[in-house]
C-alpha positions as CSV (number, residue, x, y, z in Angstrom):
1,M,37.0,-29.3,12.9
2,T,34.2,-26.8,13.3
3,D,33.8,-25.0,9.7
4,P,34.0,-21.2,10.7
5,V,30.4,-18.7,9.8
6,R,30.9,-17.4,6.2
7,I,29.4,-13.9,5.8
8,T,28.7,-11.8,2.5
9,P,27.2,-8.0,2.5
10,I,25.4,-7.6,-0.8
11,G,24.3,-4.9,0.4
12,G,23.7,-2.2,3.0
13,L,27.5,-1.7,3.3
14,G,28.5,1.6,2.6
15,E,24.9,2.9,1.8
16,V,21.7,3.7,3.7
17,G,19.4,1.0,1.7
18,R,19.5,-2.2,-0.1
19,N,19.9,-4.4,2.9
20,M,21.1,-8.3,2.2
21,M,23.2,-10.4,4.2
22,V,24.2,-14.2,3.4
23,I,25.5,-15.9,6.2
24,E,26.8,-19.5,5.4
25,Q,28.6,-22.6,7.5
26,G,29.1,-25.4,5.5
27,D,26.3,-26.2,3.3
28,Q,23.8,-24.0,4.8
29,R,23.0,-20.8,3.8
30,V,20.5,-18.2,5.2
31,V,19.8,-14.8,3.5
32,I,19.2,-11.8,6.1
33,D,16.5,-9.5,4.4
34,C,16.5,-8.6,0.8
35,G,15.4,-5.0,-0.1
36,I,15.7,-2.2,-3.0
37,G,18.1,1.2,-2.3
38,F,17.1,4.6,-3.5
39,P,19.4,6.6,-5.9
40,H,20.9,9.7,-4.5
41,G,23.5,12.4,-5.3
42,A,25.0,12.1,-9.2
43,D,22.4,9.3,-9.7
44,R,19.4,11.0,-9.4
45,G,17.7,12.1,-13.0
46,L,19.4,9.2,-14.6
47,G,15.6,7.6,-15.2
48,V,16.7,5.0,-12.4
49,D,13.6,5.1,-9.5
50,V,15.2,2.0,-7.0
51,Y,18.5,-0.2,-7.1
52,L,18.2,-4.1,-6.4
53,P,20.7,-6.1,-4.7
54,D,23.6,-7.9,-7.1
55,I,22.3,-11.6,-6.6
56,R,24.6,-13.2,-8.6
57,V,26.9,-13.9,-5.7
58,L,24.4,-16.6,-5.0
59,R,24.6,-18.4,-8.2
60,G,21.1,-19.8,-7.8
61,Q,22.3,-22.0,-5.0
62,P,19.5,-23.0,-2.7
63,I,18.8,-20.2,-0.1
64,D,18.0,-22.8,3.4
65,A,15.7,-19.8,5.0
66,I,15.5,-15.6,4.2
67,L,14.8,-14.1,7.9
68,L,13.2,-10.8,7.4
69,T,14.3,-8.3,10.3
70,H,11.2,-6.0,9.7
71,A,8.8,-4.8,6.4
72,H,10.4,-1.8,5.4
73,D,11.2,-1.7,1.5
74,D,15.0,-1.4,2.2
75,H,14.9,-4.4,3.3
76,V,11.8,-6.6,2.3
77,A,11.1,-4.8,-1.3
78,A,13.5,-7.3,-3.8
79,L,11.8,-10.5,-2.5
80,A,10.5,-10.6,-6.0
81,H,13.6,-9.6,-8.1
82,L,15.3,-12.8,-6.1
83,I,12.2,-15.1,-6.5
84,R,11.6,-14.7,-9.8
85,S,15.4,-15.5,-10.5
86,G,14.3,-19.0,-10.1
87,T,17.1,-19.6,-6.9
88,P,15.1,-22.1,-4.4
89,I,14.0,-20.9,-1.5
90,G,13.3,-23.1,1.8
91,R,11.2,-20.7,3.5
92,I,10.5,-16.8,4.2
93,I,10.5,-16.4,7.9
94,S,9.6,-13.1,10.1
95,L,7.4,-11.7,12.7
96,P,3.6,-11.6,11.9
97,F,3.1,-7.7,10.9
98,T,6.4,-8.5,8.5
99,I,4.7,-11.5,6.6
100,A,1.5,-9.8,6.8
101,L,3.1,-6.8,4.6
102,V,5.3,-9.3,2.3
103,E,2.6,-11.8,1.8
104,A,0.4,-8.1,0.4
105,K,3.5,-7.1,-1.7
106,L,4.6,-10.1,-3.5
107,A,0.8,-11.0,-4.1
108,E,1.0,-7.8,-6.2
109,H,3.7,-9.5,-8.6
110,E,1.6,-12.9,-8.9
111,L,4.8,-15.2,-8.5
112,P,4.9,-18.9,-7.1
113,L,6.0,-18.3,-3.2
114,P,7.9,-20.3,-0.8
115,P,6.1,-20.8,2.6
116,L,5.5,-17.3,4.5
117,V,6.2,-18.9,8.3
118,R,5.1,-16.4,10.8
119,V,7.1,-16.9,14.1
120,L,6.5,-14.9,17.7
121,P,9.4,-13.2,19.4
122,G,11.3,-15.8,21.4
123,E,10.6,-18.8,19.4
124,I,13.0,-20.9,18.2
125,V,13.3,-21.8,14.2
126,E,15.4,-24.9,13.1
127,I,17.1,-24.1,10.1
128,G,19.5,-27.3,9.2
129,A,22.1,-27.4,11.5
130,M,21.2,-23.7,12.8
131,T,18.5,-21.8,15.1
132,A,17.2,-18.7,14.5
133,E,15.4,-16.6,17.5
134,F,13.6,-13.4,16.8
135,I,13.6,-11.1,19.2
136,R,11.5,-7.8,19.9
137,V,13.3,-4.2,19.3
138,S,12.2,-0.8,18.7
139,H,12.1,0.7,15.4
140,S,9.8,2.7,13.1
141,I,7.6,-0.3,12.1
142,P,5.4,-2.9,13.9
143,D,7.5,-6.2,14.8
144,P,10.9,-5.2,13.9
145,A,13.6,-7.9,15.2
146,A,17.1,-8.9,16.1
147,I,17.6,-12.0,14.9
148,A,20.1,-14.5,16.9
149,L,21.3,-16.9,14.7
150,Q,23.0,-20.2,16.7
151,T,25.6,-21.6,14.3
152,A,27.7,-24.6,15.2
153,A,30.9,-21.9,15.8
154,G,28.8,-19.7,17.8
155,T,25.8,-17.0,17.8
156,I,25.5,-14.5,15.6
157,V,23.1,-11.5,16.3
158,L,21.9,-9.1,13.5
159,T,20.3,-6.0,15.3
160,G,18.5,-5.3,12.3
161,D,17.2,-1.4,12.4
162,Y,16.5,-0.4,16.1
163,K,17.0,2.3,18.5
164,L,16.2,1.2,22.2
165,D,13.0,3.3,22.8
166,A,11.9,2.6,26.5
167,T,8.8,4.2,26.8
168,G,6.8,2.7,24.1
169,Q,3.1,2.8,24.6
170,D,2.7,-0.8,23.9
171,L,5.4,-3.6,25.0
172,R,5.5,-4.6,21.5
173,R,7.2,-1.1,21.0
174,Q,10.0,-2.1,23.4
175,V,13.4,-4.0,23.5
176,D,14.0,-7.2,25.2
177,R,17.1,-5.8,26.9
178,A,16.9,-8.9,28.8
179,R,17.2,-11.3,26.4
180,L,19.7,-9.5,24.9
181,T,21.7,-9.3,27.6
182,A,21.4,-13.1,28.4
183,L,22.6,-13.8,24.7
184,G,25.3,-11.7,25.7
185,D,26.1,-13.1,29.2
186,A,25.8,-16.7,27.1
187,G,28.6,-15.7,24.5
188,V,28.0,-13.5,21.5
189,L,30.4,-14.3,18.4
190,A,29.7,-11.8,16.4
191,M,27.1,-8.8,16.5
192,L,26.1,-7.3,13.0
193,G,25.1,-3.8,14.0
194,D,23.0,-0.7,12.6
195,S,25.5,2.1,11.9
196,T,22.6,5.0,10.4
197,N,23.0,7.5,13.5
198,A,26.2,6.1,14.8
199,Q,27.8,9.7,14.5
200,L,24.7,11.4,16.2
201,P,25.9,11.6,20.3
202,G,23.2,10.8,22.6
203,R,19.7,9.0,22.4
204,T,17.3,9.0,19.8
205,P,13.9,10.5,21.1
206,S,10.8,7.9,21.8
207,E,8.4,8.1,18.8
208,A,5.7,8.7,21.7
209,T,7.5,12.2,21.7
210,T,5.8,13.3,18.1
211,I,2.1,13.0,19.6
212,E,2.1,16.5,21.8
213,P,3.6,17.9,19.1
214,I,1.5,16.6,15.9
215,N,-1.8,17.2,18.3
216,D,-0.5,20.8,18.5
217,V,-0.2,21.6,14.8
218,V,-4.0,19.6,14.3
219,D,-5.6,22.0,17.2
220,E,-3.7,25.4,15.7
221,A,-5.3,24.0,12.0
222,V,-8.2,25.8,10.5
223,G,-9.3,23.9,8.0
224,R,-8.2,20.6,6.3
225,V,-5.4,18.3,7.6
226,I,-3.1,16.7,5.4
227,L,-0.6,14.5,6.9
228,T,1.7,12.7,5.0
229,S,4.1,9.7,6.4
230,F,5.3,6.3,5.0
231,S,2.8,4.3,4.5
232,S,4.5,1.8,7.0
233,Q,4.8,4.0,9.8
234,I,2.2,2.6,11.7
235,D,2.5,4.2,15.1
236,R,2.8,8.1,13.5
237,I,-0.6,7.3,11.6
238,D,-1.9,6.1,14.8
239,H,-1.4,9.6,16.3
240,A,-2.8,11.4,13.6
241,I,-6.3,9.1,13.7
242,R,-6.3,9.9,17.5
243,A,-5.8,13.6,16.6
244,A,-8.6,13.7,14.6
245,D,-10.5,11.9,16.9
246,R,-10.2,14.6,19.5
247,T,-11.1,17.6,17.6
248,G,-13.9,15.9,15.7
249,R,-12.3,15.3,12.0
250,Q,-13.0,12.6,10.0
251,T,-10.2,10.7,8.2
252,M,-9.2,9.5,4.9
253,L,-6.4,7.5,4.0
254,L,-5.2,8.2,0.3
255,G,-3.0,6.0,-1.3
256,R,-3.1,2.0,-2.3
257,S,-0.1,1.0,0.4
258,M,-1.5,3.6,2.6
259,R,-5.0,2.0,3.1
260,R,-3.2,-1.8,2.4
261,N,-0.8,-1.1,5.3
262,V,-3.0,0.6,7.7
263,K,-6.1,-2.7,7.1
264,I,-3.1,-4.9,7.8
265,A,-2.3,-3.3,11.1
266,E,-5.9,-3.1,11.9
267,Q,-6.2,-6.6,11.4
268,L,-3.4,-7.3,13.9
269,K,-4.6,-5.0,16.2
270,E,-1.5,-2.9,16.1
271,I,-3.7,0.2,15.0
272,V,-7.4,1.3,16.2
273,P,-9.8,2.4,14.0
274,P,-11.2,5.9,14.0
275,N,-13.9,7.0,16.6
276,L,-16.2,8.5,13.5
277,P,-16.7,7.1,10.3
278,T,-13.8,7.5,7.6
279,L,-14.8,10.4,4.5
280,G,-15.5,9.4,1.3
281,R,-13.6,10.9,-2.0
282,R,-16.4,13.0,-2.7
283,D,-16.4,15.1,0.6
284,L,-12.4,16.1,0.1
285,D,-12.8,19.2,-2.4
286,G,-14.7,20.8,1.0
287,K,-12.8,22.5,3.3
288,G,-14.3,21.6,6.2
289,K,-12.5,19.4,8.9
290,A,-10.9,16.8,7.8
291,M,-7.9,14.8,8.5
292,I,-6.3,13.6,5.0
293,I,-3.2,10.7,5.6
294,C,-1.8,10.3,2.5
295,T,1.6,8.9,0.6
296,G,4.4,10.9,-1.0
297,S,6.2,12.0,1.6
298,Q,9.6,11.9,-0.4
299,A,8.0,13.4,-3.5
300,E,7.7,10.4,-5.7
301,E,6.1,10.9,-9.4
302,F,2.9,9.0,-9.2
303,A,2.4,9.1,-5.3
304,V,-0.9,11.4,-4.1
305,L,1.2,14.1,-2.6
306,A,3.3,14.8,-5.5
307,R,0.0,14.6,-8.1
308,A,-1.5,17.2,-5.5
309,A,1.0,19.9,-5.6
310,R,1.0,19.7,-9.0
311,G,-2.6,19.7,-9.3
312,E,-3.1,16.3,-10.8
313,H,-5.0,14.6,-8.4
314,P,-8.7,13.9,-8.8
315,E,-9.9,14.2,-5.3
316,L,-7.2,15.8,-3.3
317,N,-6.8,20.0,-4.2
318,P,-4.9,21.5,-1.7
319,G,-5.0,25.4,-1.4
320,P,-5.7,28.0,1.6
321,G,-6.7,26.9,4.6
322,D,-5.0,23.2,4.6
323,T,-2.3,22.4,6.8
324,L,0.2,20.3,5.0
325,I,2.3,18.0,7.8
326,F,5.7,16.1,7.0
327,A,5.5,13.7,9.3
328,S,8.9,12.2,7.9
329,R,11.9,13.3,6.8
330,P,13.6,12.9,3.3
331,V,15.6,10.1,2.2
332,P,19.3,11.0,2.7
333,G,19.8,12.6,-1.2
334,N,16.1,13.4,-1.9
335,E,15.9,16.3,0.2
336,G,15.9,18.8,-3.3
337,P,12.7,16.8,-4.7
338,V,11.0,17.1,-1.3
339,E,11.9,20.4,-0.8
340,E,10.4,21.6,-4.0
341,M,7.5,19.9,-3.5
342,Q,6.5,21.5,-0.5
343,E,7.4,24.9,-2.0
344,M,4.6,23.9,-4.9
345,M,2.4,23.2,-1.6
346,R,3.6,26.8,-0.3
347,M,2.6,28.5,-3.3
348,R,-1.0,27.3,-3.8
349,G,-1.4,28.6,0.1
350,V,-0.9,25.6,1.8
351,R,0.5,26.0,5.4
352,V,3.5,23.6,5.1
353,V,4.7,21.9,8.5
354,T,7.8,20.1,8.6
355,H,10.1,18.6,11.3
356,H,12.2,22.0,11.3
357,E,8.8,24.3,12.8
358,A,7.7,21.1,15.2
359,A,9.0,18.0,16.8
360,I,6.7,15.9,14.4
361,H,9.4,13.1,13.3
362,V,11.7,11.2,15.3
363,S,14.1,8.5,13.8
364,G,14.2,4.8,14.1
365,H,17.8,4.7,14.2
366,A,19.8,4.3,17.3
367,R,22.6,6.9,18.6
368,A,25.7,6.8,19.6
369,D,24.6,6.2,23.2
370,E,22.1,3.2,22.3
371,I,24.9,1.3,20.1
372,S,26.9,1.4,23.1
373,E,24.7,0.2,25.4
374,M,24.0,-2.8,22.4
375,V,27.4,-3.3,22.5
376,R,27.9,-3.9,26.2
377,M,24.7,-5.8,26.3
378,L,26.0,-8.2,23.5
379,R,29.1,-8.2,24.4
380,P,30.4,-9.7,20.9
381,Q,33.7,-11.0,20.3
382,C,34.0,-10.0,16.6
383,L,31.8,-7.3,14.9
384,I,31.0,-6.0,11.8
385,P,29.1,-2.9,11.3
386,V,25.9,-2.8,8.7
387,H,23.5,-0.6,7.7
388,G,25.2,3.1,6.8
389,E,27.9,4.7,4.6
390,P,31.4,4.7,5.4
391,Q,31.5,7.1,8.0
392,M,28.5,5.5,9.7
393,L,30.4,2.2,9.9
394,A,33.7,3.5,10.8
395,A,31.5,5.5,13.4
396,H,30.1,2.3,15.0
397,A,33.8,0.9,15.1
398,E,35.1,3.6,17.3
399,L,32.0,2.9,19.6
400,A,32.5,-0.2,20.0
401,I,36.3,0.2,20.5
402,A,35.4,2.5,23.4
403,N,33.5,-0.3,24.8
404,G,35.7,-3.0,25.0
405,L,36.3,-4.3,21.5
406,L,39.6,-5.1,20.2
407,A,40.2,-3.4,17.0
408,K,41.3,-6.5,15.0
409,N,37.9,-8.3,15.7
410,I,36.2,-5.6,13.8
411,H,35.5,-5.3,10.0
412,V,34.6,-2.3,8.5
413,G,33.3,-3.6,4.7
414,A,31.7,-3.0,1.9
415,N,29.7,-5.0,-0.3
416,G,31.2,-8.0,-1.6
417,D,33.5,-9.0,0.9
418,V,33.6,-12.6,1.9
419,I,34.2,-12.4,6.2
420,E,34.9,-15.8,7.9
421,I,34.4,-15.8,11.6
422,D,35.6,-18.4,14.1
423,Q,36.3,-18.4,17.9
424,A,39.7,-17.3,16.2
425,G,38.2,-14.0,14.9
426,L,37.5,-12.7,12.2
427,R,39.5,-12.3,8.4
428,L,38.5,-10.8,5.0
429,V,38.9,-14.2,2.6
430,D,37.1,-13.0,-0.7
431,Q,35.7,-10.4,-2.3
432,V,33.0,-11.0,-4.9
433,E,31.3,-8.5,-7.1
434,A,27.7,-6.8,-5.8
435,I,26.9,-4.1,-7.8
436,A,23.7,-1.8,-7.9
437,V,21.3,-3.1,-10.0
438,P,19.0,-0.8,-11.6
439,A,15.6,-1.6,-11.4
440,G,14.7,-1.2,-14.7
441,S,16.7,-4.2,-15.9
442,D,14.0,-6.3,-13.8
443,G,10.9,-4.2,-14.8
444,L,9.7,-4.6,-11.0
445,P,7.1,-2.0,-10.0
446,L,8.3,-1.1,-7.0
447,E,7.2,1.8,-4.8
448,A,9.4,3.8,-2.5
449,G,9.5,3.5,0.8
450,E,11.2,4.3,4.4
451,P,15.3,3.3,4.2
452,G,15.3,1.8,8.2
């Protein structure tokens, strides 16, 4: 008799962030993602910067492999926490850009690392009796992937964070609809799907739609342009560099993670370096034409932009004539600190441009029509909505029912639920404690990142 697949979400259900999933069959165990979460609402101001997954659920038992969907911090930045726990880990596996960023992040912790394995889309990786395949999707970072996990009970597909962007400038930015459809034709036992934008109607605009608005703002700028974004948003950074090239502006990257991520992206041919020589730090005080791309879009206390807003950055002193482009939106719950920082910049005489004034940001997550399309491509027998607050998970479930799934085969759950799935369907068989662990208790020096 075939053992059922047992799925335990440790994070990512009922919240945006802290994504981590344990999938087991028999004595085989894989973990999908291992990320941090961010405080919001009443949790803000309590001295906690980030939250970690509660890895006590693993009970220190060996993990055959950790599979990573992409390199955003809410999916990978708790890996050091897990490695430091001493839990045996066979391998960490993902696509090249994800592994490169993870390797750079983990190097800062000086920990003995399990093997880091780079695979290409479509490559099949054997993990004991299971196999894993990484399938290209589109998101707001290079090399995002859905993962098809073949088990003796059937195929489990984890979409990862995705949108169905059909107009990417590069084939590497487009979704492999043919492969997802082929998986659906062969039969998918369960889909674990991104729910972040499930409540929003229609489709998420393409990343390509931000190019012209960024160009327009740069064209209008009379002095320096300062653009802030997540350091992992390589396409948005590329749009800024190309706008600088077109208008004869030299560029400068400020922020450790910004310089590191762009260097990795250049090495992997995910981004083209600027045409003009980059600026040196001594040149930043000038009010001539320049493009400064920096970290700190989330008002992190010690990031470049927050220090500059307070007048504490040694090189960047924004003032009249400067234009500041916020090319990302605040993390949910972080709107207050970001707006406060923007107002500080306005008081310094800086022109501040946000997504309210220009279409300079698009989400990396699928809206309702795209989620429905994913359900129709995969045609899963069962569904577990993931990556979202309770109302987002519920909206995802409603979309699946509207597209033919039976309500009894959908589990809208919470972190710590233990769900068994086989050909008879799915069922909740247990619940374990899976709390949000303050990062301070681990002492991890973590940087903020985009929640998907």
